[in-house]
KOLMIMI-765336 format. One record per residue (C-alpha): residue number from 1; residue in one letter; x, y, z. Coordinates in nm, 3 decimals. Layout:
# residues N
BANU   i aa      c1      c2      c3
BANU NUM  A       X       Y       Z
...
//
This chain:
# residues 241
BANU   i aa      c1      c2      c3
BANU   1  L -11.031  -0.685  -1.326
BANU   2  I -10.816  -0.949  -1.331
BANU   3  V -10.616  -0.847  -1.570
BANU   4  L -10.607  -0.440  -1.407
BANU   5  L -10.498  -0.650  -1.103
BANU   6  S -10.245  -0.908  -1.210
BANU   7  V -10.088  -0.537  -1.409
BANU   8  L -10.092  -0.358  -1.077
BANU   9  L  -9.906  -0.649  -0.923
BANU  10  I  -9.679  -0.708  -1.118
BANU  11  S  -9.589  -0.320  -1.165
BANU  12  T  -9.562  -0.299  -0.779
BANU  13  L  -9.339  -0.617  -0.789
BANU  14  V  -9.119  -0.371  -0.994
BANU  15  I  -9.117  -0.135  -0.816
BANU  16  V  -9.003  -0.245  -0.582
BANU  17  F  -8.731  -0.465  -0.679
BANU  18  V  -8.618  -0.175  -0.817
BANU  19  L  -8.610   0.033  -0.551
BANU  20  Y  -8.469  -0.224  -0.343
BANU  21  K  -8.107  -0.252  -0.611
BANU  22  I  -8.136   0.140  -0.538
BANU  23  L  -8.112   0.070  -0.188
BANU  24  K  -7.924  -0.211  -0.206
BANU  25  S  -7.681  -0.024  -0.449
BANU  26  N  -7.653   0.316  -0.184
BANU  27  I  -7.690   0.221   0.127
BANU  28  N  -7.644  -0.120   0.192
BANU  29  Q  -7.305  -0.160   0.006
BANU  30  P  -7.099   0.115   0.153
BANU  31  I  -7.253   0.017   0.455
BANU  32  D  -7.111  -0.351   0.406
BANU  33  T  -6.825  -0.176   0.274
BANU  34  L  -6.748   0.014   0.589
BANU  35  T  -6.857  -0.311   0.820
BANU  36  D  -6.584  -0.490   0.628
BANU  37  I  -6.328  -0.239   0.657
BANU  38  A  -6.414  -0.152   1.041
BANU  39  E  -6.280  -0.566   1.089
BANU  40  Q  -5.947  -0.575   0.879
BANU  41  I  -5.904  -0.209   1.110
BANU  42  S  -6.009  -0.432   1.420
BANU  43  Q  -5.753  -0.738   1.285
BANU  44  G  -5.468  -0.471   1.306
BANU  45  D  -5.464  -0.323   0.958
BANU  46  L  -5.424   0.009   0.872
BANU  47  D  -5.374   0.108   0.572
BANU  48  Q  -5.709   0.046   0.422
BANU  49  D  -5.883   0.362   0.288
BANU  50  I  -6.259   0.405   0.228
BANU  51  Y  -6.433   0.649  -0.107
BANU  52  L  -6.765   0.694  -0.112
BANU  53  E  -6.905   0.957  -0.261
BANU  54  E  -7.270   0.822  -0.282
BANU  55  P  -7.455   0.931  -0.063
BANU  56  S  -7.338   1.231   0.093
BANU  57  E  -7.450   1.107   0.491
BANU  58  L  -7.259   0.787   0.436
BANU  59  A  -6.909   0.954   0.238
BANU  60  K  -6.895   1.195   0.512
BANU  61  L  -6.936   0.910   0.762
BANU  62  A  -6.667   0.742   0.516
BANU  63  A  -6.429   1.035   0.516
BANU  64  S  -6.431   1.088   0.969
BANU  65  F  -6.388   0.698   0.970
BANU  66  N  -6.091   0.758   0.720
BANU  67  K  -5.968   1.035   0.953
BANU  68  M  -6.029   0.853   1.300
BANU  69  K  -5.772   0.565   1.114
BANU  70  A  -5.468   0.807   1.027
BANU  71  D  -5.495   0.918   1.342
BANU  72  M  -5.484   0.620   1.489
BANU  73  K  -5.215   0.493   1.294
BANU  74  T  -5.019   0.833   1.362
BANU  75  H  -5.085   0.802   1.779
BANU  76  L  -4.977   0.408   1.749
BANU  77  I  -4.656   0.476   1.591
BANU  78  E  -4.583   0.735   1.852
BANU  79  L  -4.688   0.486   2.127
BANU  80  A  -4.476   0.249   1.955
BANU  81  K  -4.201   0.519   1.959
BANU  82  V  -4.254   0.660   2.348
BANU  83  S  -4.233   0.213   2.482
BANU  84  A  -3.941   0.157   2.296
BANU  85  E  -3.773   0.500   2.506
BANU  86  K  -3.956   0.353   2.772
BANU  87  E  -3.748   0.068   2.760
BANU  88  R  -3.436   0.212   2.647
BANU  89  I  -3.457   0.438   3.028
BANU  90  E  -3.529   0.126   3.227
BANU  91  S  -3.222  -0.051   3.031
BANU  92  D  -2.984   0.316   3.154
BANU  93  L  -3.211   0.229   3.529
BANU  94  A  -3.136  -0.091   3.591
BANU  95  I  -2.784  -0.056   3.497
BANU  96  A  -2.707   0.269   3.694
BANU  97  K  -2.869   0.118   3.985
BANU  98  T  -2.553  -0.174   3.946
BANU  99  I  -2.295   0.078   3.922
BANU 100  Q  -2.464   0.276   4.208
BANU 101  N  -2.510  -0.078   4.406
BANU 102  S  -2.091  -0.167   4.347
BANU 103  A  -1.978   0.179   4.490
BANU 104  L  -2.142   0.106   4.818
BANU 105  P  -1.863  -0.121   5.034
BANU 106  K  -2.057  -0.438   5.154
BANU 107  D  -1.708  -0.619   5.305
BANU 108  F  -1.833  -0.509   5.644
BANU 109  P  -1.603  -0.518   5.921
BANU 110  K  -1.615  -0.641   6.270
BANU 111  N  -1.376  -0.725   6.579
BANU 112  E  -1.401  -0.710   6.943
BANU 113  H  -1.447  -0.374   7.006
BANU 114  F  -1.678  -0.267   6.730
BANU 115  E  -1.940  -0.385   6.423
BANU 116  L  -2.019  -0.228   6.131
BANU 117  V  -2.399  -0.379   5.927
BANU 118  A  -2.556  -0.103   5.660
BANU 119  S  -2.840  -0.117   5.404
BANU 120  M  -2.928   0.095   5.149
BANU 121  T  -3.299   0.085   4.983
BANU 122  P  -3.411   0.335   4.682
BANU 123  A  -3.762   0.463   4.689
BANU 124  R  -3.721   0.413   4.342
BANU 125  E  -3.444   0.221   4.111
BANU 126  I  -3.189   0.488   4.217
BANU 127  G  -3.137   0.777   4.461
BANU 128  G  -2.950   0.926   4.650
BANU 129  D  -2.920   0.883   4.996
BANU 130  F  -2.583   0.665   5.081
BANU 131  Y  -2.367   0.505   5.323
BANU 132  D  -1.940   0.504   5.342
BANU 133  F  -1.674   0.351   5.539
BANU 134  F  -1.306   0.348   5.514
BANU 135  P  -0.971   0.285   5.699
BANU 136  V  -0.900   0.692   5.753
BANU 137  D  -0.559   0.556   5.924
BANU 138  E  -0.482   0.231   6.110
BANU 139  N  -0.654   0.391   6.428
BANU 140  H  -0.961   0.556   6.267
BANU 141  V  -1.238   0.473   6.068
BANU 142  G  -1.443   0.691   5.910
BANU 143  L  -1.814   0.737   5.866
BANU 144  V  -2.053   0.852   5.645
BANU 145  M  -2.419   0.858   5.614
BANU 146  A  -2.590   1.088   5.327
BANU 147  D  -2.888   1.206   5.114
BANU 148  V  -2.867   1.431   4.785
BANU 149  C  -3.108   1.607   4.752
BANU 150  G  -3.375   1.429   4.443
BANU 151  K  -3.404   1.149   4.332
BANU 152  G  -3.305   0.959   3.997
BANU 153  I  -2.952   0.947   3.755
BANU 154  T  -2.843   1.276   3.872
BANU 155  A  -2.888   1.232   4.219
BANU 156  A  -2.706   0.904   4.243
BANU 157  L  -2.410   1.091   4.016
BANU 158  Y  -2.412   1.366   4.232
BANU 159  M  -2.336   1.116   4.544
BANU 160  M  -2.018   0.960   4.343
BANU 161  S  -1.907   1.272   4.380
BANU 162  A  -1.967   1.378   4.689
BANU 163  K  -1.849   1.021   4.828
BANU 164  T  -1.503   1.055   4.656
BANU 165  A  -1.464   1.427   4.804
BANU 166  I  -1.562   1.320   5.154
BANU 167  K  -1.323   1.021   5.142
BANU 168  N  -1.023   1.141   4.971
BANU 169  M  -0.985   1.438   5.184
BANU 170  L  -0.980   1.255   5.546
BANU 171  Q  -0.788   1.008   5.337
BANU 172  A  -0.554   1.264   5.264
BANU 173  G  -0.469   1.344   5.582
BANU 174  H  -0.658   1.600   5.693
BANU 175  D  -0.856   1.710   6.038
BANU 176  L  -1.231   1.637   6.057
BANU 177  K  -1.324   2.003   6.027
BANU 178  N  -1.037   2.084   5.697
BANU 179  A  -1.139   1.738   5.543
BANU 180  V  -1.540   1.865   5.529
BANU 181  S  -1.485   2.138   5.464
BANU 182  K  -1.235   2.102   5.152
BANU 183  A  -1.500   1.860   5.015
BANU 184  N  -1.783   2.098   5.058
BANU 185  D  -1.508   2.380   4.876
BANU 186  S  -1.463   2.048   4.593
BANU 187  L  -1.856   2.009   4.554
BANU 188  C  -1.967   2.333   4.530
BANU 189  N  -1.661   2.454   4.229
BANU 190  N  -1.842   2.171   4.024
BANU 191  D  -2.113   2.401   3.981
BANU 192  V  -2.385   2.234   3.995
BANU 193  P  -2.678   2.420   3.998
BANU 194  L  -2.963   2.387   4.244
BANU 195  M  -2.764   2.024   4.390
BANU 196  F  -2.697   1.920   4.764
BANU 197  V  -2.640   1.678   4.960
BANU 198  T  -2.683   1.660   5.367
BANU 199  A  -2.450   1.396   5.573
BANU 200  F  -2.318   1.232   5.867
BANU 201  I  -1.967   1.244   5.868
BANU 202  G  -1.811   1.066   6.172
BANU 203  V  -1.432   0.944   6.255
BANU 204  L  -1.416   0.592   6.473
BANU 205  D  -1.095   0.644   6.697
BANU 206  L  -1.064   0.299   6.729
BANU 207  R  -0.789   0.282   7.004
BANU 208  S  -1.055   0.560   7.292
BANU 209  G  -1.392   0.405   7.066
BANU 210  E  -1.474   0.798   7.068
BANU 211  V  -1.598   0.955   6.725
BANU 212  E  -1.601   1.326   6.628
BANU 213  F  -1.780   1.446   6.378
BANU 214  V  -1.995   1.672   6.170
BANU 215  N  -2.369   1.678   6.064
BANU 216  A  -2.393   1.893   5.808
BANU 217  G  -2.758   1.979   5.768
BANU 218  H  -2.880   1.571   5.774
BANU 219  C  -3.145   1.375   6.029
BANU 220  P  -2.962   1.309   6.363
BANU 221  P  -2.812   0.935   6.464
BANU 222  L  -2.957   0.758   6.712
BANU 223  I  -2.784   0.599   7.009
BANU 224  Q  -2.852   0.331   7.176
BANU 225  K  -2.780   0.314   7.512
BANU 226  Q  -2.912   0.021   7.764
BANU 227  N  -3.114  -0.093   7.495
BANU 228  K  -3.313   0.210   7.436
BANU 229  Y  -3.266   0.459   7.191
BANU 230  Q  -3.238   0.768   7.147
BANU 231  Y  -3.183   1.065   6.914
BANU 232  L  -2.786   1.198   6.942
BANU 233  D  -2.854   1.586   7.024
BANU 234  V  -2.693   1.748   6.797
BANU 235  K  -2.682   2.064   6.567
BANU 236  R  -2.761   2.087   6.183
BANU 237  N  -2.454   2.253   6.070
BANU 238  M  -2.481   2.398   5.632
BANU 239  V  -2.543   2.103   5.412
BANU 240  L  -2.277   2.069   5.176
BANU 241  G  -2.259   2.174   4.805
//
């Protein structure tokens, strides 16, 4: 009986040992391999592939793992391209903002009769709002407040065209009505689709203090009377462009 029990015990130990080796070879080792690869991927190494044929369940898992890693690598490459493009666009917008700000007048005139102060804060990096003031002749100063439809670089470029057209026509000696009409013709001839600008354009007579103006679809200005502000009752004419 003792001998029989000893043989059974040894046989059982041998069977358990063989089963352990089989399990380790077919399950534990592949799982360890998957774990090692996962740790390498977590550290940024996406060039490691897993090759498993048996058992079939773990082989399918390894194939899915490889596909996930390849998709992740592709996604990271695309993400890097998008990030680089975003940085380039932000750099271009920063330059455009500097150019736009430099185009606005900064030397505000002031004397005993009148004072000019202006500021502009774009909703984004750059926009279509702008102001301008300039001498028309020795007795008149041109004043412009305007807003181009839309935002971004397109609006900023259109802003420059509108600003230049209005200023050039007034300084060329045209009366206000004809100057605005010719500026509108100039913008229309540029044939920029779906773009327009609203503008309040005035000419201040330094001798009389009177302001002659054209309102091209813009918001009415506020006028101060006895420390109170009220909107000027003006007609909104057709927008420019």
